[in-house]
Backbone as numpy.savetxt, mean C-alpha at the origin, in Angstrom:
# Nx Ny Nz CAx CAy CAz Cx Cy Cz
5.31 -28.44 -6.23 4.45 -27.82 -5.25 3.32 -28.80 -4.96
3.01 -29.00 -3.70 1.98 -29.97 -3.34 0.59 -29.42 -3.66
-0.34 -30.34 -3.79 -1.70 -29.93 -4.14 -2.35 -29.13 -3.02
-1.98 -29.41 -1.77 -2.53 -28.65 -0.65 -2.12 -27.19 -0.74
-0.86 -26.96 -1.09 -0.37 -25.60 -1.22 -1.05 -24.88 -2.37
-1.27 -25.58 -3.47 -1.95 -25.00 -4.63 -3.38 -24.60 -4.27
-4.07 -25.46 -3.54 -5.45 -25.17 -3.13 -5.47 -23.97 -2.20
-4.52 -23.89 -1.27 -4.47 -22.77 -0.33 -4.22 -21.45 -1.06
-3.30 -21.47 -2.01 -3.02 -20.26 -2.80 -4.24 -19.87 -3.63
-4.89 -20.84 -4.23 -6.09 -20.57 -5.02 -7.21 -19.98 -4.19
-7.41 -20.53 -2.99 -8.44 -19.98 -2.10 -8.10 -18.56 -1.67
-6.83 -18.28 -1.43 -6.41 -16.93 -1.04 -6.67 -15.92 -2.16
-6.33 -16.31 -3.38 -6.55 -15.41 -4.51 -8.05 -15.21 -4.76
-8.82 -16.28 -4.68 -10.26 -16.17 -4.89 -10.90 -15.33 -3.79
-10.45 -15.49 -2.56 -10.99 -14.69 -1.46 -10.67 -13.22 -1.64
-9.46 -12.92 -2.09 -9.09 -11.52 -2.35 -9.91 -10.92 -3.46
-10.17 -11.69 -4.49 -10.99 -11.20 -5.60 -12.43 -10.94 -5.15
-12.96 -11.84 -4.33 -14.32 -11.63 -3.83 -14.40 -10.41 -2.92
-13.39 -10.21 -2.08 -13.37 -9.04 -1.21 -13.30 -7.75 -2.02
-12.45 -7.73 -3.04 -12.34 -6.55 -3.90 -13.65 -6.28 -4.62
-14.30 -7.33 -5.12 -15.57 -7.15 -5.82 -16.63 -6.61 -4.86
-16.66 -7.11 -3.64 -17.65 -6.66 -2.66 -17.40 -5.20 -2.28
-16.11 -4.83 -2.10 -15.80 -3.46 -1.70 -16.08 -2.45 -2.80
-16.03 -2.88 -4.04 -16.18 -1.94 -5.16 -17.56 -1.98 -5.79
-18.55 -2.49 -5.07 -19.91 -2.49 -5.61 -20.82 -1.72 -4.67
-21.88 -1.18 -5.25 -22.90 -0.50 -4.45 -22.40 0.76 -3.78
-22.91 1.01 -2.58 -22.59 2.24 -1.86 -21.20 2.21 -1.25
-20.59 1.04 -1.18 -19.24 0.93 -0.60 -18.17 1.44 -1.55
-18.49 1.60 -2.82 -17.50 1.99 -3.82 -16.88 3.34 -3.49
-17.71 4.34 -3.19 -17.20 5.68 -2.89 -16.40 5.67 -1.60
-16.88 4.98 -0.57 -16.17 4.92 0.70 -14.81 4.23 0.53
-14.79 3.17 -0.26 -13.54 2.44 -0.49 -12.55 3.31 -1.25
-13.02 4.01 -2.28 -12.13 4.88 -3.05 -11.57 5.99 -2.17
-12.42 6.61 -1.35 -11.96 7.67 -0.45 -10.92 7.15 0.53
-11.15 5.96 1.06 -10.21 5.37 2.01 -8.86 5.11 1.35
-8.89 4.56 0.14 -7.64 4.25 -0.57 -6.88 5.53 -0.90
-7.58 6.55 -1.35 -6.93 7.82 -1.68 -6.32 8.45 -0.43
-7.05 8.44 0.67 -6.56 9.02 1.92 -5.33 8.25 2.43
-5.39 6.93 2.39 -4.27 6.11 2.85 -3.05 6.30 1.96
-3.26 6.36 0.65 -2.14 6.55 -0.28 -1.48 7.90 -0.06
-2.27 8.94 0.18 -1.66 10.26 0.40 -0.90 10.28 1.73
-1.39 9.58 2.75 -0.67 9.50 4.02 0.66 8.78 3.84
0.65 7.71 3.07 1.89 6.96 2.82 2.86 7.82 2.02
2.34 8.53 1.03 3.19 9.40 0.21 3.83 10.49 1.07
3.06 11.07 2.00 3.60 12.10 2.88 4.69 11.54 3.77
4.53 10.31 4.25 5.53 9.74 5.13 6.84 9.48 4.39
6.78 9.20 3.09 8.00 8.97 2.33 8.67 10.27 1.90
7.92 11.34 1.83 8.49 12.60 1.34 8.67 13.62 2.45
8.91 13.15 3.67 9.18 14.08 4.76 10.46 14.84 4.46
10.38 16.14 4.64 11.55 16.96 4.39 12.47 16.91 5.59
13.63 16.35 5.39 14.61 16.31 6.46 15.56 17.49 6.25
15.87 18.19 7.30 16.78 19.32 7.13 18.15 18.83 6.68
18.58 19.36 5.58 19.88 18.93 5.05 20.95 19.88 5.56
22.05 19.33 5.91 23.16 20.15 6.36 24.11 20.35 5.20
24.59 21.55 5.09 25.48 21.89 3.99 26.92 21.74 4.47
27.50 20.60 4.16 28.89 20.35 4.52 29.76 20.51 3.28
29.77 21.71 2.76 30.58 21.95 1.58 32.05 22.09 1.95
32.34 22.38 3.22 33.74 22.45 3.66 34.28 21.04 3.86
35.51 20.86 3.47 36.15 19.58 3.62 36.90 19.58 4.94
36.69 18.55 5.75 37.33 18.45 7.05 38.34 17.31 6.98
39.60 17.65 7.15 40.64 16.64 7.14 41.03 16.29 8.58
41.30 15.04 8.80 41.69 14.60 10.14 43.18 14.38 10.17
């Protein structure tokens, strides 16, 4: 792996860590937690949509 790629990955990880630290300090902590909880529940609802299941217990031969 080239050194340029390593530096780019390192900067990305460091930037993400700084963003997380900034979002989870001070008055932003409660807002960030509420946003994450709300988004997670929306995602969970989208995965658990109840699709009407059809009962095809009869066997159909062609």
